[in-house]
C-alpha positions in Angstrom: 7.5 25.6 5.1 8.2 24.4 1.6 6.3 21.2 0.9 4.6 21.8 -2.4 5.3 19.2 -5.0 3.6 18.1 -8.2 3.0 14.5 -9.0 4.3 12.6 -12.0 2.2 14.0 -14.8 3.3 15.1 -18.3 4.2 18.8 -18.8 1.8 20.7 -21.0 3.0 24.0 -22.3 0.9 25.3 -25.2 0.7 21.9 -27.0 -1.1 18.7 -26.2 1.7 16.2 -25.3 -0.9 13.7 -24.0 -2.9 13.3 -27.1 -4.3 9.9 -27.6 -2.4 7.7 -30.1 -4.0 7.4 -33.5 -6.2 4.4 -33.9 -4.5 1.4 -35.4 -5.5 0.3 -38.9 -7.5 -2.8 -39.0 -7.1 -5.4 -41.7 -10.3 -7.2 -42.7 -10.0 -10.9 -42.1 -12.3 -13.8 -42.9 -14.6 -14.6 -40.0 -13.5 -17.5 -37.9 -15.5 -20.7 -38.0 -18.2 -21.3 -35.4 -16.3 -24.3 -34.0 -13.1 -22.2 -33.6 -15.1 -19.4 -31.9 -16.9 -21.8 -29.6 -13.6 -23.5 -28.7 -12.0 -20.1 -27.9 -15.0 -19.3 -25.6 -14.7 -22.6 -23.8 -10.9 -22.1 -23.4 -11.5 -18.6 -21.9 -14.0 -20.1 -19.4 -11.8 -23.0 -18.4 -8.6 -21.0 -18.0 -10.2 -17.7 -16.9 -9.3 -16.0 -13.7 -12.5 -16.9 -11.9 -12.4 -20.5 -13.1 -8.8 -21.0 -12.0 -9.5 -19.3 -8.7 -12.5 -21.6 -8.1 -10.3 -24.6 -8.9 -7.6 -23.5 -6.6 -9.9 -22.9 -3.7 -11.6 -26.2 -4.4 -8.1 -27.8 -3.9 -7.4 -25.8 -0.7 -10.8 -26.3 0.9 -11.1 -29.8 -0.4 -7.7 -30.7 1.1 -8.8 -29.1 4.4 -12.1 -31.0 4.3 -10.5 -34.3 3.5 -7.8 -33.9 6.1 -10.5 -33.2 8.7 -12.5 -36.2 7.5 -9.5 -38.5 7.6 -8.6 -37.4 11.1 -12.3 -37.8 12.2 -12.7 -41.3 10.6 -9.5 -42.8 11.8 -9.4 -41.4 15.4 -11.7 -40.5 18.2 -13.7 -37.2 18.3 -11.3 -36.0 21.0 -8.4 -36.2 18.6 -10.3 -34.3 16.0 -11.0 -31.7 18.7 -7.3 -31.3 19.4 -6.6 -31.1 15.7 -9.2 -28.4 15.3 -7.6 -26.4 18.2 -4.3 -26.6 16.4 -5.8 -25.4 13.2 -7.4 -22.5 15.0 -4.0 -21.4 16.4 -2.5 -21.7 12.9 -5.5 -19.7 11.5 -4.8 -17.0 14.1 -1.2 -16.6 13.0 -2.2 -16.6 9.3 -4.7 -13.8 10.1 -1.9 -11.7 11.6 0.1 -12.4 8.5 -2.7 -11.3 6.2 -3.2 -8.1 8.1 0.4 -7.1 8.7 2.0 -8.3 5.5 -0.2 -9.6 2.7 -3.0 -7.0 2.6 -0.5 -4.0 2.8 1.5 -5.6 0.0 -1.6 -6.2 -2.2 -2.8 -2.7 -1.6 0.5 -0.8 -1.8 2.3 -2.7 -4.5 1.1 -0.4 -7.3 2.9 2.6 -5.7 5.8 3.9 -7.8 8.1 4.6 -4.8 9.7 1.1 -5.2 10.1 -1.4 -8.0 7.9 -4.5 -8.0 10.8 -6.7 -7.0 11.5 -4.4 -4.0 7.8 -4.5 -2.9 7.7 -8.3 -2.8 11.2 -8.5 -1.4 10.4 -6.3 1.6 7.1 -8.2 2.1 9.1 -11.5 2.1 11.4 -10.1 4.7 8.5 -9.1 6.9 7.1 -12.6 6.5 10.4 -14.1 7.8 10.3 -11.8 10.8 6.7 -12.9 11.6 7.8 -16.6 11.3 10.6 -16.1 13.8 8.3 -14.4 16.2 5.7 -17.1 15.9 8.4 -19.8 16.5 9.7 -18.1 19.6 6.2 -17.6 21.1 5.1 -21.2 20.4 8.3 -22.6 21.8 7.8 -20.6 25.0 4.2 -21.9 25.3 5.4 -25.5 24.8 8.0 -25.2 27.5 5.4 -23.6 29.8 3.0 -26.5 29.1 5.6 -29.1 29.8 6.5 -27.3 33.1 2.8 -27.2 34.1 2.2 -30.9 33.2 -0.5 -30.0 30.7 -2.2 -32.7 28.6 0.4 -34.7 26.6 -1.5 -34.5 23.3 -2.0 -30.7 23.5 1.7 -30.2 24.5 2.9 -32.3 21.5 0.5 -30.4 19.3 2.1 -27.1 20.3 5.6 -28.5 19.7 4.5 -29.6 16.2 3.1 -26.2 15.4 6.6 -24.8 16.0 7.6 -26.7 12.8 4.3 -26.2 10.9 3.7 -22.4 11.3 6.7 -21.0 9.4 6.1 -23.2 6.3 2.4 -22.5 6.4 3.1 -18.8 6.5 5.4 -19.1 3.5 2.9 -21.1 1.6 0.2 -18.4 2.2 2.7 -15.8 1.1 3.3 -17.6 -2.1 -0.4 -17.9 -2.8 -1.0 -14.2 -2.1 1.9 -13.2 -4.4 0.3 -15.2 -7.2 -3.2 -13.8 -6.6 -1.9 -10.2 -6.3 -0.4 -10.5 -9.8 -3.5 -12.4 -11.0 -1.4 -15.5 -11.7 -4.0 -17.8 -10.4 -2.5 -20.8 -12.2 0.6 -20.6 -10.1 -1.4 -20.6 -6.9 -3.3 -23.7 -8.2 0.0 -25.5 -8.8 1.3 -24.6 -5.3 -1.9 -25.8 -3.6 -2.1 -28.9 -5.7 1.5 -29.7 -4.6 0.6 -29.4 -0.9 -2.4 -31.7 -1.4 -0.3 -34.2 -3.3 1.9 -34.5 -0.2 -0.5 -34.1 2.7 -3.4 -36.3 1.6 -1.4 -39.5 0.8 0.5 -39.2 4.1 -2.8 -38.9 6.0 -4.2 -41.9 4.1 -1.1 -43.9 5.0 -1.4 -42.8 8.7 -5.0 -44.0 8.8 -4.3 -47.2 7.0 -1.5 -48.1 9.4 -3.4 -47.0 12.5 -1.0 -44.2 13.2 -3.4 -41.3 12.8 -3.4 -38.7 15.5 -3.7 -34.9 15.7 0.0 -34.5 16.0 0.8 -36.7 13.0 -1.8 -35.0 10.9 -0.2 -31.6 11.7 3.2 -33.0 10.7 1.7 -34.1 7.4 0.5 -30.5 6.8 4.0 -29.2 7.7 5.6 -31.5 5.2 3.4 -30.5 2.3 3.8 -26.8 3.0 7.6 -27.1 3.5 8.2 -29.0 0.2 6.2 -26.7 -2.0 7.4 -23.5 -0.3 11.1 -24.3 -0.7 10.6 -25.2 -4.3 8.7 -22.0 -5.0 11.3 -19.8 -3.2 14.1 -21.4 -5.3 12.2 -20.9 -8.6 11.1 -17.3 -7.8 14.3 -16.1 -6.2 15.0 -13.7 -9.1 11.8 -11.8 -8.4 12.9 -10.5 -5.0 15.0 -7.5 -4.2 15.5 -6.2 -0.7 16.7 -2.6 -0.6 18.5 -2.7 2.8 18.4 1.1 3.1 14.6 1.2 2.9 13.5 -1.6 5.2 12.7 0.8 8.0 10.5 3.0 5.8 8.7 0.0 4.2 8.1 -1.5 7.6 6.6 1.8 8.9 4.3 2.1 5.8 3.1 -1.5 6.3 2.6 -1.0 10.0 0.6 2.2 9.5 -2.0 0.3 7.4 -1.5 -3.1 8.9 -1.9 -2.2 12.6 -5.6 -1.5 12.0 -6.1 -4.4 9.7 -4.4 -6.5 12.4 -6.9 -5.4 15.0 -9.6 -6.2 12.5 -8.2 -9.6 11.8 -7.9 -10.4 15.5 -11.6 -9.7 15.9 -12.3 -11.8 12.8 -10.2 -14.7 14.2 -12.0 -14.5 17.5 -15.3 -14.7 15.6 -14.1 -17.7 13.6 -12.4 -19.7 16.3 -14.0 -18.7 19.6 -16.2 -21.8 19.6 -13.1 -24.1 19.5 -11.7 -22.3 22.6 -15.0 -22.2 24.5 -16.3 -25.7 23.9 -13.4 -27.5 25.6 -14.0 -25.4 28.7 -17.8 -25.7 28.8 -18.3 -29.2 27.3 -15.4 -31.5 26.3 -12.7 -32.1 23.7 -14.9 -34.8 22.2 -17.8 -32.4 21.7 -15.3 -29.9 20.2 -14.3 -32.6 17.7 -18.0 -33.2 16.8 -18.5 -29.4 16.3 -15.4 -29.4 14.0 -16.9 -32.2 12.0 -20.2 -30.3 11.7 -18.4 -27.2 10.7 -16.4 -29.1 8.0 -19.7 -30.1 6.3 -21.2 -26.6 6.7 -18.1 -25.1 5.1 -18.2 -27.3 2.0 -19.1 -24.2 0.1 -15.9 -22.4 1.2 -14.1 -23.2 -2.1 -16.5 -21.0 -4.0 -16.6 -18.3 -1.3 -12.8 -18.1 -0.9 -12.2 -18.3 -4.6 -14.1 -15.1 -5.2 -12.7 -13.5 -2.1 -9.2 -14.1 -3.3 -9.8 -11.9 -6.3 -12.0 -9.3 -4.4 -9.2 -7.3 -3.0 -7.2 -6.8 -6.3 -10.4 -6.0 -8.1 -11.5 -3.6 -5.4 -8.1 -1.8 -5.4 -8.3 -1.5 -9.2 -11.9 -0.2 -9.1 -11.0 2.4 -6.5 -7.9 3.4 -8.3 -9.5 3.9 -11.7 -13.1 5.0 -10.7 -13.0 6.3 -7.2 -15.6 5.7 -4.5 -18.6 5.4 -6.9 -17.1 2.6 -8.9 -15.9 0.9 -5.8 -19.4 1.0 -4.4 -20.9 -0.6 -7.5 -18.1 -3.2 -7.6 -18.8 -4.1 -3.9 -22.5 -4.4 -4.5 -22.1 -6.6 -7.5 -19.7 -8.9 -5.7 -22.0 -9.1 -2.7 -25.0 -10.1 -4.9 -22.9 -12.7 -6.7 -21.6 -14.2 -3.5 -25.0 -14.3 -1.7 -26.7 -15.8 -4.8 -24.3 -18.6 -5.2 -23.9 -19.3 -1.5 -27.7 -19.5 -1.1 -27.8 -22.5 -3.4 -25.3 -24.3 -1.2 -27.3 -23.5 1.9 -30.4 -25.1 0.4 -28.4 -28.2 -0.4 -27.1 -28.4 3.2 -30.6 -27.7 4.6 -32.0 -30.9 3.0 -28.9 -33.2 3.3 -26.9 -32.0 6.3 -27.7 -35.0 8.5 -27.2 -37.5 5.6 -23.8 -36.0 4.8 -22.7 -36.3 8.5 -23.6 -40.0 8.5 -21.9 -40.5 5.1 -18.6 -38.8 5.9 -18.2 -39.7 9.6 -19.0 -43.3 10.6 -18.7 -42.9 14.3 -22.1 -42.8 16.1 -21.0 -39.8 18.1 -21.5 -37.7 15.0 -25.2 -38.8 14.4 -28.1 -36.5 14.7 -26.3 -33.3 14.2 -28.0 -32.1 11.0 -29.5 -29.0 12.7 -26.1 -27.9 13.9 -24.8 -28.2 10.3 -27.7 -26.2 8.9 -27.2 -23.3 11.3 -23.5 -23.2 10.6 -24.1 -23.2 6.9 -26.4 -20.3 7.3 -23.7 -18.4 9.2 -21.3 -19.0 6.3 -24.0 -17.4 4.0 -24.3 -14.4 6.3 -20.5 -14.0 6.4 -20.4 -14.0 2.6 -22.8 -11.1 2.4 -20.3 -8.8 4.2 -17.1 -9.9 2.6 -17.1 -7.4 -0.3 -17.8 -4.5 2.0 -14.8 -5.4 4.2 -12.5 -5.7 1.1 -13.8 -2.4 -0.2 -12.9 -0.6 3.0 -9.5 -2.1 3.0 -9.0 -1.0 -0.6 -9.8 2.6 0.5 -7.2 2.2 3.2 -9.9 2.7 5.9 -8.7 0.1 8.4 -10.3 1.8 11.4 -13.7 1.3 9.9 -12.9 -2.3 9.2 -11.9 -2.8 12.9 -15.0 -1.2 14.2 -17.3 -3.3 12.0 -15.5 -6.6 12.7 -15.4 -5.8 16.5 -19.2 -5.7 16.5 -19.3 -9.2 15.0 -16.6 -10.6 17.3 -18.3 -9.2 20.4 -21.7 -10.6 19.5 -20.1 -14.0 18.6 -18.1 -14.4 21.8 -21.0 -13.3 24.0 -23.6 -15.4 22.2 -21.4 -18.5 21.9 -20.6 -18.5 25.6 -24.2 -17.9 26.7 -25.9 -20.2 24.2 -23.4 -23.0 24.6 -23.9 -23.1 28.4 -27.6 -23.3 27.8 -28.0 -25.6 24.7 -24.6 -27.1 24.0 -23.4 -27.5 20.4 -26.7 -26.2 18.9 -26.3 -23.1 21.1 -22.7 -22.6 19.8 -24.0 -22.8 16.2 -26.7 -20.2 17.0 -24.0 -18.0 18.6 -21.9 -18.2 15.4 -24.9 -17.3 13.3 -25.8 -14.3 15.5 -22.2 -13.0 15.2 -22.0 -13.5 11.5 -25.2 -11.5 10.8 -24.2 -8.7 13.2 -20.7 -8.6 11.5 -22.0 -8.4 8.0 -24.5 -5.7 8.8 -21.8 -3.7 10.6 -19.5 -4.0 7.6 -22.0 -2.7 5.2 -23.1 0.1 7.5 -19.4 1.1 7.9 -18.6 0.9 4.2 -21.7 3.0 3.1 -20.9 5.5 5.8 -17.3 5.9 4.7 -18.3 6.0 1.0 -20.9 8.7 1.7 -18.3 11.0 3.3 -16.7 13.4 0.9 -13.1 12.4 0.1 -10.4 14.9 -0.5 -11.2 15.4 -4.2 -15.0 15.5 -3.6 -14.6 18.0 -0.7 -12.8 20.5 -2.9 -14.6 19.9 -6.1 -16.9 22.8 -5.7 -14.2 25.5 -5.2 -12.1 23.9 -8.0 -15.1 24.1 -10.3 -15.6 27.7 -9.3 -12.0 28.4 -10.3 -12.4 26.7 -13.7 -15.6 28.5 -14.5 -13.8 31.7 -14.3 -11.8 30.7 -17.4 -13.1 31.4 -20.9 -15.5 28.7 -22.1 -14.5 25.8 -19.8 -15.8 22.3 -20.4 -18.7 21.0 -18.4 -17.8 20.2 -14.8 -19.0 16.6 -15.1 -16.2 15.8 -17.5 -13.4 17.1 -15.2 -11.2 14.6 -13.4 -10.1 16.4 -10.2 -7.5 14.8 -8.0 -5.2 16.0 -5.3 -1.5 15.6 -6.4 0.4 17.6 -3.8 0.1 19.5 -0.5 2.3 22.0 1.3 2.4 24.8 3.8 0.6 27.4 1.6 -2.1 25.2 0.0 -2.9 22.1 -2.0 -2.2 21.2 -5.6 -4.9 19.6 -7.7 -4.6 18.1 -11.1 -7.4 18.8 -13.6 -8.0 16.7 -16.7 -11.0 16.0 -18.9 -12.4 12.6 -19.3 -12.3 12.6 -23.1 -10.2 14.2 -25.8 -11.4 17.8 -25.1 -9.1 20.4 -23.5 -9.7 21.9 -20.2 -8.9 25.4 -21.4 -7.1 26.9 -24.5 -5.8 23.6 -25.7 -4.5 22.4 -22.3 -5.8 18.9 -21.5 -4.0 19.0 -18.1 -3.9 21.9 -15.7 -2.8 22.3 -12.1 -4.7 24.4 -9.6 -3.1 25.5 -6.3 -5.9 26.1 -3.9 -5.0 28.4 -0.9 -6.8 28.6 2.5 -9.5 31.1 2.5 -7.5 33.8 4.4 -7.2 37.6 3.9 -3.6 37.3 2.6 -4.2 34.3 0.3 -5.1 36.4 -2.8 -1.9 38.5 -2.3 0.1 35.3 -2.0 -1.4 33.9 -5.2 -0.6 37.1 -7.1 3.0 37.3 -5.7 3.6 33.7 -6.7 2.0 34.3 -10.2 4.5 37.1 -10.9 7.5 35.1 -9.6 6.6 32.0 -11.6 6.0 34.1 -14.8 9.5 35.6 -14.4 11.0 32.1 -13.8 9.1 30.6 -16.7 10.4 33.3 -19.1 14.0 32.9 -18.0 14.5 29.1 -17.8 11.7 27.2 -19.5 12.8 25.1 -22.4 16.5 25.8 -22.0 18.7 22.7 -22.8 22.2 22.0 -21.4 24.1 18.8 -22.3 20.9 17.0 -23.2 19.1 18.1 -20.0 16.1 20.4 -20.3 14.9 22.7 -17.6 11.2 23.5 -17.3 9.0 25.8 -15.3 5.1 25.7 -15.3 3.4 28.7 -16.9 0.9 30.5 -14.6 -2.4 31.1 -16.4 -4.9 32.7 -14.0 -5.3 34.0 -10.4 -8.6 33.5 -8.8 -9.7 35.8 -6.0 -12.8 33.8 -4.8 -11.8 31.1 -4.0 -8.1 32.1 -3.8 -6.3 29.9 -6.3 -3.5 29.8 -8.9 -4.1 28.0 -12.2 -1.0 26.8 -14.1 0.2 24.2 -16.6 1.0 20.7 -15.4 4.6 19.7 -14.6 6.3 16.3 -15.0 8.5 14.4 -12.6 8.9 13.5 -9.0 10.2 16.0 -6.5 13.9 15.5 -5.9 13.4 14.8 -2.2 11.3 11.8 -2.9 13.3 10.7 -5.9 16.6 10.7 -3.9 14.9 8.8 -1.1 13.6 6.2 -3.5 16.9 5.9 -5.5 19.7 6.6 -3.1 22.1 4.8 -5.3 22.4 7.7 -7.8 26.1 8.1 -8.8 27.7 11.3 -7.7 28.5 12.1 -11.3 24.8 12.2 -12.1 24.0 14.4 -9.2 26.9 16.7 -10.1 25.7 16.9 -13.7 22.2 17.8 -12.6 23.6 20.5 -10.3 25.7 22.0 -13.2 22.6 22.1 -15.4 20.5 23.8 -12.7 23.1 26.5 -12.0 23.9 27.1 -15.7 20.2 27.7 -16.6 19.4 29.7 -13.4 22.5 32.1 -13.8 20.7 34.3 -16.4 17.7 34.5 -14.1 19.9 35.5 -11.1 21.7 38.0 -13.3 18.4 39.9 -13.8 18.3 40.4 -10.0 15.6 37.8 -9.5 15.6 34.6 -7.5 13.4 31.5 -7.3 12.4 32.5 -3.8 11.7 29.1 -2.5 14.3 26.8 -3.9 14.4 23.4 -2.2 14.5 19.7 -3.1 10.7 19.5 -3.0 10.3 22.3 -5.6 12.7 20.6 -8.1 10.9 17.9 -10.1 13.1 15.2 -11.6 12.1 13.1 -14.7 15.1 10.8 -15.4 13.5 9.2 -18.4 13.2 12.5 -20.3 16.2 14.1 -18.6 14.1 17.0 -17.4 14.3 19.2 -14.3 11.3 21.3 -13.5 11.2 24.2 -11.1 7.9 24.9 -9.4 6.4 27.1 -6.7 8.5 30.2 -7.2 7.9 33.0 -4.7 9.3 36.3 -3.4 12.1 35.8 -0.8 10.7 35.8 2.7 13.6 37.6 4.3 14.4 40.0 1.5 14.5 43.0 3.7 17.1 41.5 6.1 20.3 40.8 4.1 19.3 40.8 0.5 22.1 42.1 -1.8 21.3 42.7 -5.5 24.8 41.7 -6.3 24.2 38.2 -5.2 20.5 37.3 -5.8 21.6 33.6 -6.0 22.6 33.7 -2.4 19.0 33.4 -1.2 18.3 30.3 -3.3 21.5 28.6 -2.4 20.8 29.3 1.3 17.3 27.8 0.8 18.8 24.6 -0.5 21.3 24.4 2.4 18.5 25.0 5.0 16.3 22.4 3.3 18.9 19.6 3.6 20.4 20.8 6.9 17.0 20.8 8.8 16.2 17.3 7.6 16.6 15.3 10.7 14.0 12.6 9.8 16.0 10.9 7.1 17.6 7.9 8.8 19.1 6.2 5.8 22.6 7.5 5.5 22.8 6.8 1.8 19.8 9.0 1.2 21.1 11.8 3.4 24.5 11.6 1.6 22.8 11.9 -1.8 21.0 15.0 -0.7 24.1 16.6 0.7 26.1 15.6 -2.4 23.5 17.3 -4.7 23.5 20.5 -2.6 27.3 20.7 -2.3 27.5 20.1 -6.1 25.2 23.1 -6.7 27.3 25.3 -4.5 30.5 24.1 -6.2 29.1 24.6 -9.6 28.1 28.2 -8.8 31.4 29.0 -7.2 33.3 27.6 -10.1 31.2 29.7 -12.6 31.8 33.0 -10.7 33.3 35.6 -13.0 35.1 37.2 -10.0 36.5 34.5 -7.8 37.8 37.1 -5.3 34.1 37.8 -4.4 33.7 34.3 -3.1 34.1 35.2 0.6 31.4 37.9 0.3 29.0 35.4 -1.4 29.7 32.7 1.3 29.1 35.3 4.1 25.8 36.3 2.4 24.6 32.7 2.0 25.4 32.1 5.7 23.5 35.2 6.7 20.5 34.2 4.6 20.6 30.7 6.2 20.6 32.2 9.7 17.7 34.5 8.8 15.7 31.6 7.5 16.4 29.4 10.5 15.1 32.3 12.7 11.8 32.0 11.0 11.2 28.6 12.5 8.4 28.4 15.0 9.9 27.9 18.5 6.7 28.1 20.6 6.4 25.9 23.7 5.0 22.8 22.1 6.2 19.5 20.8 6.5 21.1 17.3 8.4 24.0 18.8 10.8 21.6 20.5 11.3 19.8 17.2 12.1 23.1 15.5 14.5 24.0 18.2 16.4 20.7 17.6 16.4 21.4 13.8 17.9 24.9 14.4 20.6 23.6 16.7 21.6 20.9 14.2 21.2 22.8 11.0 23.8 25.6 11.3 26.8 23.3 11.9 25.6 21.2 8.9 25.4 24.3 6.8 28.9 25.3 7.7 30.2 21.8 6.8 28.5 21.8 3.4 29.8 25.3 2.6 33.3 24.2 3.6 33.0 21.0 1.5 31.9 23.0 -1.5 34.8 25.5 -1.2 37.3 22.7 -0.7 35.9 21.0 -3.8 36.4 24.2 -5.9 39.9 24.7 -4.6 40.7 21.0 -5.4 39.4 21.5 -8.9 41.6 24.6 -9.4 44.6 22.7 -8.3 43.9 19.8 -10.6 43.4 22.3 -13.5 46.8 23.9 -12.8 48.6 20.6 -12.5 47.0 19.4 -15.7 48.0 22.5 -17.5 44.5 24.0 -17.8 43.7 27.6 -17.5 
């Protein structure tokens, strides 16, 4: 019905309010010495984002490698196999965390619907929930293993994971928070702290002959616990959990994360399937040998992961600022960089894999495995080739494409590892990993290029928007126009138009809004009707100021017949429906003040016999910083021939506000619903208070109620799920409307009593 809104953009009415600031004056200074310039360049390199990210991942991967080496050197290969299985379980849980919590946070944290502290606070809450679920599941598995008399070492490992998983999840959350804000130095400090605890403990265990898979897992838990608790204490002021918006934030993360989760599950299967298959087809000892080979082959992971940690934020920024084309270029450059650097490491492994195995692991069971190491290193290189494509699709919020691509790699890996291991043992498992890595990377790039080639919303409508703009007098070249969708409703879509430079789109306007209607026979008539209504509204209310509040209304400029569209000036603010949902803590005094301003400015418009025609929360834009209210999307009343009375043209608009709030059955947060009702009741109270003839109040109330009933009858009640939803809306709405009308009347009567008691007139 009424769902048209305009995004936060500056209002442009005849003047350029978005002019670029004047260039700052520069003072000539003496050139710096060459030594100072060189030192500054060296400092930028050392402390640059990539260098710190590389150092951090060197710490993480180096700690992982050294822990594997220490376990392998001071225990038997079977213990290393058990330790690898434990790490695979931990990796699976971390993959779920990344998909359900960390990636949605990284991608959505730029949205203005919540403050940065609220974004991270809600993500932290989700992280706690996942930790609790993981603890419960692992505890159930441990009890089941004890009841089934499973292997003691594996049973104790699962019990240890109950302690390890929550702290490992918190440590990864801390790292992601640092990387999302490009505070790589903080991530480096965290990971260095974990290494400073874990590695000395492992060395002591090996020196005292107490090394085992269980004790090694406890060492990891201790390092993660200490650093996580310290970080939480120091960063406690950065979190804010809006209790009334937890459900909404969880739903938003789930909508994106559920597909990323499916993709991460497939990636996890691809990464760890060998550790689950080898104990079944070969032995725990061979699983340990395979883990040792993989640790050598993954020696390049610090570099790969260092760049991948910054790929997602960079991809999100590239897509946000430059769209699909810039994201495609960014992904291609990242892929070339990763493949080029990883190729150098593979060449090193090719000629020294067997030597490194003998150097690092002294047990003879690890000898002669250089070919396995080489194949696994090549698989790492193949995986690196597809990393940037996967991150690019995630940045575009195309999780289904990621799932499809990763599913291909997981299926090929699982099938090939099982078949090749049964035939060739460890070497077959390595070839299975390589086959899956190649298939996964190819699938990722095919999926990304396919998605990128599809026209997005802005690209799909660029041609009709350009046709509309070309109808204006001497428009700028189309190549310089930035066309983006900023709103959508029942009647059409709203697009913002802006030039890339300093030039105006048309007649001095650097920003314009175009409402594009569906290509239907009645669309042109609708555009003309709304043009006339918006012109009248603009002439009556635009620029009027009441108590430091300003009311605005966009100015319609042009009606296009082919394609059907309406061109108007841009408006500023967020629609009141979203604003109250995002800031449900608005004081009632502020809502009452806004209501009085709205009624005071609209009264002259109503006095001319005109009405807004589609007044609702979505069509009132709110800019609290500038104290501006903007009315958009004016129209002719839909049920004017039913009960319209020229004496009370305001009745239709007031009934529209009542119906808008009364039919809202999706708002679960009581505070948000209360804020909406308070605003509408304040509007009604303000109008009743300002009536020049209070004795006409019963007639006005009756007319408002009649308009509300007429509008509710327009709801579609066909036999369908949507029709059932509308039926529920209608049955709930009318009692709500009666209660809001009664509350407004009671408020007016209370105000009169207080005025009489206080001696007012």
